[in-house]
N, C-alpha and C positions, 0 to 999 in steps of 0.2 A: 136653339136648337135641338132637333128629336131624335131620342132614341127609341130602337125597335127593338123587342124581345124577340131572339133568334128561334126560339121554341113556339110559339104559339101567335107572335104577329102583334101581340099588343104595342101601344106606341104611347111613348111619354115623352110629352111637349113642355120643354121647360117655361115657355109663354103661358103655359093654361096651367102647369102642374097637375095635382091629382087629388082635384076637392074630397073625393069619396075615401080618400086616404087620410085626410088631413093635410095635405101639403098646398101649402100655398103657391099662386102663381109667380113665377119669377124664379123660383127654385132651382137651382142647377143640379143638374145631373149629378155632380161629382161631390156635390153636398148634399145628397140623399143618405139615411142614419146605413151604415155598413148593411145591417141586416134586412136593406129594404128587398121585397121579393114582389115579382110580377103578380098583380091581384086576380088575373087568369088561370095562371099556370104554376107559380109560385118559383118561378126560376130566380135566380140572386142577380144583383147587379153585371156579373161576371158574364151572365148571359144575352147583355144587352149590346148592339153595336149602333153606332150613329148612323142614323136614317138621312 
């Protein structure tokens, strides 16, 4: 599943993870740390929607 930042459009793909943030492929969005922030704009998890 993919999630997109509502503020800047950055996309988190659970299959890919976010290697640049040391988040392994297969990591569910729900399992990301509570302090996860968009790497482009700094938005929190509550600013993401399912893509």
